[in-house]
One Martini backbone bead per residue (centre of mass of N, CA, C, O) as a GRO file, in nm:
protein
  191
    1MET     BB    1   8.502   3.232   0.384
    2LYS     BB    2   8.615   3.132   0.107
    3ARG     BB    3   8.457   2.868   0.102
    4PHE     BB    4   8.178   2.995   0.099
    5SER     BB    5   8.217   3.159  -0.161
    6ALA     BB    6   8.280   2.920  -0.348
    7THR     BB    7   8.014   2.768  -0.294
    8ALA     BB    8   7.824   2.994  -0.382
    9LEU     BB    9   7.937   3.024  -0.669
   10ALA     BB   10   7.883   2.731  -0.760
   11LEU     BB   11   7.580   2.741  -0.712
   12LEU     BB   12   7.520   2.979  -0.900
   13LEU     BB   13   7.630   2.844  -1.160
   14CYS     BB   14   7.443   2.604  -1.158
   15LEU     BB   15   7.177   2.763  -1.165
   16SER     BB   16   7.244   2.914  -1.425
   17ALA     BB   17   7.280   2.663  -1.604
   18ALA     BB   18   6.995   2.551  -1.554
   19ALA     BB   19   6.843   2.792  -1.663
   20CYS     BB   20   6.962   2.780  -1.951
   21ALA     BB   21   6.875   2.491  -2.013
   22SER     BB   22   6.566   2.537  -1.964
   23SER     BB   23   6.530   2.766  -2.183
   24SER     BB   24   6.576   2.549  -2.430
   25ASN     BB   25   6.324   2.419  -2.359
   26LEU     BB   26   6.063   2.265  -2.529
   27ILE     BB   27   5.735   2.252  -2.567
   28LYS     BB   28   5.542   1.982  -2.659
   29LEU     BB   29   5.286   1.985  -2.894
   30GLU     BB   30   4.992   1.921  -3.017
   31ALA     BB   31   4.833   1.891  -3.295
   32PRO     BB   32   4.597   2.038  -3.449
   33GLU     BB   33   4.322   2.059  -3.599
   34PRO     BB   34   4.234   2.126  -3.895
   35ARG     BB   35   4.101   2.333  -4.101
   36THR     BB   36   3.762   2.312  -4.271
   37GLU     BB   37   3.678   2.564  -4.360
   38ALA     BB   38   3.638   2.769  -4.649
   39ALA     BB   39   3.669   3.058  -4.515
   40VAL     BB   40   3.974   3.195  -4.636
   41VAL     BB   41   4.307   3.331  -4.580
   42THR     BB   42   4.621   3.339  -4.740
   43ILE     BB   43   4.944   3.331  -4.605
   44ALA     BB   44   5.265   3.272  -4.691
   45ARG     BB   45   5.291   3.116  -4.972
   46ALA     BB   46   5.613   3.114  -5.026
   47GLY     BB   47   5.627   2.932  -4.779
   48HIS     BB   48   5.407   2.875  -4.513
   49PRO     BB   49   5.100   2.833  -4.525
   50VAL     BB   50   4.828   3.037  -4.383
   51ARG     BB   51   4.501   2.987  -4.269
   52LEU     BB   52   4.258   3.226  -4.230
   53PRO     BB   53   3.981   3.318  -4.085
   54LEU     BB   54   3.751   3.530  -4.214
   55GLU     BB   55   3.594   3.608  -3.949
   56SER     BB   56   3.863   3.734  -3.807
   57LEU     BB   57   3.877   3.983  -4.045
   58ALA     BB   58   3.687   4.172  -3.944
   59ASN     BB   59   3.794   4.498  -3.977
   60ALA     BB   60   4.049   4.459  -4.137
   61SER     BB   61   4.381   4.544  -4.232
   62PHE     BB   62   4.589   4.548  -4.527
   63ILE     BB   63   4.951   4.514  -4.564
   64GLY     BB   64   5.204   4.553  -4.820
   65SER     BB   65   5.555   4.438  -4.882
   66ASP     BB   66   5.790   4.254  -4.708
   67GLY     BB   67   5.497   4.165  -4.630
   68GLU     BB   68   5.232   4.085  -4.402
   69MET     BB   69   4.974   4.297  -4.277
   70ILE     BB   70   4.746   4.280  -3.990
   71LEU     BB   71   4.480   4.489  -3.880
   72TYR     BB   72   4.293   4.459  -3.618
   73ALA     BB   73   4.053   4.468  -3.423
   74GLY     BB   74   4.160   4.545  -3.097
   75ASN     BB   75   4.495   4.566  -3.127
   76LYS     BB   76   4.561   4.361  -3.340
   77SER     BB   77   4.850   4.183  -3.493
   78LEU     BB   78   5.008   4.082  -3.813
   79PHE     BB   79   5.326   3.947  -3.922
   80ALA     BB   80   5.448   3.833  -4.245
   81THR     BB   81   5.742   3.640  -4.342
   82VAL     BB   82   6.007   3.557  -4.567
   83VAL     BB   83   6.316   3.393  -4.509
   84THR     BB   84   6.623   3.441  -4.675
   85PRO     BB   85   6.949   3.447  -4.751
   86GLU     BB   86   6.943   3.741  -4.866
   87ASP     BB   87   6.823   3.868  -4.601
   88TRP     BB   88   7.105   3.741  -4.438
   89GLY     BB   89   7.377   3.731  -4.609
   90ASN     BB   90   7.445   3.436  -4.674
   91PRO     BB   91   7.467   3.202  -4.486
   92SER     BB   92   7.622   2.883  -4.385
   93VAL     BB   93   7.316   2.806  -4.356
   94GLN     BB   94   7.028   2.681  -4.340
   95MET     BB   95   6.731   2.843  -4.296
   96ASN     BB   96   6.571   2.601  -4.148
   97GLN     BB   97   6.778   2.618  -3.890
   98ALA     BB   98   6.753   2.889  -3.737
   99PRO     BB   99   6.518   2.840  -3.534
  100ASP     BB  100   6.666   2.621  -3.372
  101PHE     BB  101   6.895   2.797  -3.273
  102ILE     BB  102   6.719   3.000  -3.129
  103PHE     BB  103   6.526   2.814  -2.942
  104ARG     BB  104   6.790   2.641  -2.825
  105ARG     BB  105   7.046   2.817  -2.783
  106ASP     BB  106   7.245   2.685  -3.024
  107LEU     BB  107   7.577   2.802  -3.144
  108SER     BB  108   7.816   2.587  -3.169
  109SER     BB  109   7.804   2.554  -3.507
  110ILE     BB  110   7.878   2.856  -3.535
  111GLN     BB  111   8.150   3.020  -3.702
  112ASP     BB  112   8.029   3.287  -3.771
  113PRO     BB  113   8.047   3.578  -3.592
  114GLU     BB  114   7.828   3.756  -3.726
  115PHE     BB  115   7.597   3.548  -3.721
  116ARG     BB  116   7.607   3.485  -3.421
  117LYS     BB  117   7.537   3.775  -3.329
  118GLU     BB  118   7.268   3.788  -3.469
  119LEU     BB  119   7.140   3.550  -3.320
  120GLU     BB  120   7.167   3.664  -3.038
  121GLY     BB  121   6.978   3.905  -3.091
  122ILE     BB  122   6.727   3.731  -3.166
  123ILE     BB  123   6.706   3.581  -2.905
  124SER     BB  124   6.658   3.831  -2.730
  125MET     BB  125   6.399   3.935  -2.886
  126THR     BB  126   6.232   3.658  -2.873
  127LEU     BB  127   6.302   3.522  -2.558
  128GLU     BB  128   6.277   3.797  -2.419
  129PRO     BB  129   6.176   3.761  -2.132
  130ALA     BB  130   6.171   3.446  -2.004
  131GLU     BB  131   5.936   3.491  -1.783
  132GLU     BB  132   5.726   3.584  -2.038
  133LYS     BB  133   5.788   3.309  -2.186
  134GLU     BB  134   5.657   3.050  -2.405
  135ASN     BB  135   5.817   2.766  -2.525
  136SER     BB  136   5.746   2.598  -2.840
  137LEU     BB  137   5.646   2.288  -3.014
  138VAL     BB  138   5.517   2.196  -3.345
  139THR     BB  139   5.380   1.939  -3.557
  140VAL     BB  140   5.277   1.987  -3.910
  141GLY     BB  141   5.358   1.745  -4.053
  142ASP     BB  142   5.656   1.889  -4.202
  143ILE     BB  143   5.605   2.121  -3.993
  144THR     BB  144   5.787   2.340  -3.791
  145VAL     BB  145   5.680   2.498  -3.482
  146TYR     BB  146   5.786   2.800  -3.338
  147ILE     BB  147   5.711   2.930  -2.997
  148ALA     BB  148   5.683   3.266  -2.856
  149PHE     BB  149   5.488   3.329  -2.583
  150SER     BB  150   5.277   3.621  -2.543
  151PRO     BB  151   5.010   3.833  -2.501
  152THR     BB  152   5.167   4.076  -2.657
  153LYS     BB  153   5.419   3.890  -2.791
  154THR     BB  154   5.452   3.676  -3.074
  155THR     BB  155   5.665   3.415  -3.200
  156ILE     BB  156   5.677   3.257  -3.528
  157MET     BB  157   5.834   2.959  -3.671
  158LEU     BB  158   5.869   2.809  -3.997
  159THR     BB  159   5.956   2.471  -4.102
  160SER     BB  160   6.118   2.264  -4.367
  161PRO     BB  161   6.278   2.024  -4.558
  162ARG     BB  162   6.151   2.128  -4.845
  163LYS     BB  163   6.266   2.431  -4.729
  164PRO     BB  164   6.592   2.519  -4.680
  165TYR     BB  165   6.580   2.844  -4.798
  166LEU     BB  166   6.357   2.885  -4.561
  167PHE     BB  167   6.141   3.093  -4.345
  168THR     BB  168   5.868   3.157  -4.137
  169HIS     BB  169   5.751   3.479  -4.005
  170LEU     BB  170   5.576   3.560  -3.702
  171VAL     BB  171   5.399   3.848  -3.565
  172LEU     BB  172   5.211   3.881  -3.260
  173ASN     BB  173   4.969   4.110  -3.136
  174ASN     BB  174   4.743   4.044  -2.892
  175PHE     BB  175   4.739   3.725  -2.861
  176SER     BB  176   4.592   3.469  -2.763
  177TRP     BB  177   4.604   3.137  -2.733
  178PRO     BB  178   4.333   3.071  -2.870
  179ASP     BB  179   4.394   3.243  -3.121
  180ILE     BB  180   4.642   3.084  -3.217
  181GLU     BB  181   4.510   2.813  -3.247
  182ASN     BB  182   4.261   2.900  -3.434
  183GLU     BB  183   4.403   3.108  -3.646
  184ILE     BB  184   4.689   2.954  -3.694
  185LEU     BB  185   4.751   2.644  -3.634
  186LYS     BB  186   4.492   2.535  -3.803
  187GLY     BB  187   4.631   2.681  -4.083
  188ILE     BB  188   4.868   2.507  -4.133
  189GLY     BB  189   4.947   2.407  -4.471
  190GLY     BB  190   4.778   2.556  -4.654
  191GLN     BB  191   4.656   2.647  -4.998
   0.00000   0.00000   0.00000
């Protein structure tokens, strides 16, 4: 009986390790064609600008404070902010590396236990429950876009080597995947 238990435990640990390893795999997406129409509103200018189509903003409300919030008609919303070292207590890593740590679930190089614990919490909030999230990665020019998609709440983080001191963070509520492709991804990198 002990041998069966040990075998079952070993199998369970292997399956658990495989599940954890696969959860850090990001689906690599093709970059969409950039937006070409002229009528746009640009958000996150201080970080990685995103050009939103003006037509999608009909009847929307804009709120600004420590970020930009757009409340769309139909229960959709978008919150955009730029995260800097000061926002995060000056961690010992470049800010443009934080999304990669989060989305790949690899904190092995993080020595600061406080920062590591904070990243673990963000991983949990951003990527869980894993069965409800589709995690992907797309490169648009020199901008890397990390996406944790679900139809109810999607998190997008944008980084680039030319801005090591920040990353752009978007939280989208009730955006379908076609909405994200057309309204967000096609407008990344615009000025």
